[in-house]
Phi, psi and omega in degrees: 000309183299324182291321177295321179293323175295318179299317176306307180299322175302313179298321178292319180302311179302315187289316178298321176296316177306316182299343183096016180291147173288161178301320175303311183294320173304312179296317182296321183288327183259351178082034178238155171292159176306315185302318179296312180303311183297319180291316184296318179295325176296317179296317180293331174290313180305321181284351177080008174291317172265103184258183185291333182293314180296311180303311181297320179298314178305311179302313177299313176301321178298312179303314180294319182290326177292316176297315178300318178297316183298315181296322177297317180292322173305313183292327177293318180296312179304316183291320172297324176291328176294328177290350182085015186291148172288167178293324178291314177301324174298316180301318182287323183295324188254001179065041174243161175285157180294324178297319178291326178292322174299323180293316179299317181290326175298316179298313180298323180288318179286338181264007178075008179279340177254109188295158176292331175301315179294319177297322177285330184279332181263112187291346181278358182246023180300326179295349177267353189292340180267001181245076186259351185279132178259168184271128175279128182299310192300313178300321178300312178298314179294319173300316183300316179294331178283002178084010177299145177277168183299325177294319178293317171305312184294325177293322182292311186288324182093025179234164182295153175304316181303312178307311183300318180300315181296322180295311182296320173303312178301316181296325176291315179301323186275352180093356180294313174261113182261172178295336176292325183289320179295318182294319177304317178300313179300317179296329173290325178297314189291325177293323178299316182294319184293319180296314180300315182300313185291326179295313187269350184236121181267359182279120183292324181300308185297325176300321180294320174293328174293322179299316180300315185289335179294317183299324179295314182302312183296324174301315179300323183291325178293324176293315179300322181296333184289320184265004185304325187289346185254001180245137177299136184309308186299316179298319179300315176289329174299318184292323180293316183301313179298322186288322182287327172299319180296317181292319179300316186291325183294325180265002180297000000 
């Protein structure tokens, strides 16, 4: 009887894990502390009960849940704006800071999700009336493929860097920007560094040294590609930016 109960609990843990539930949510639902759930999941992984298929399904479900949650929040904000609510009232209703709510509203407006009718009807959105242009997907994707930085894309498109970061993240979530495109972007950065170095430096020995270091860079890129799915896009590109700055300073 105890063994059957144990197996039943294991099945429940596996299913909730697969659904993308957090360890806290699983613990609350089954009446266990987080530490117990964490330990149990590790054992189930080692036993092969939680396999790669279940882990990949969990990742897929988590991505879907995040997207669904963001979509729900966007709709809540839009509906409250339709009702003429102030930004502070919306912040309090959804338990967000006023600053974050301004950020979300700007994103909604710049991505075309917040209509001009709502902006006109709500007097608290008067500051948005001069920002009527929405973002065209194709130039952002093309500039990203060319290896442009978020700042360069921002300057070219004419929108804030924060907005560009958000748009690129949404493109990744929607599968528009794939890992292949991201890896291509990294390779363009590497090629750019190599070209600049060879053009400005006629010393063959230094060029050979650069090629050796380039090989190291490519190896690092391959490693980064493997862990790419587990890193938040913004943090990933911040890491790449810092890495490129370091390489550029090294070869200056």
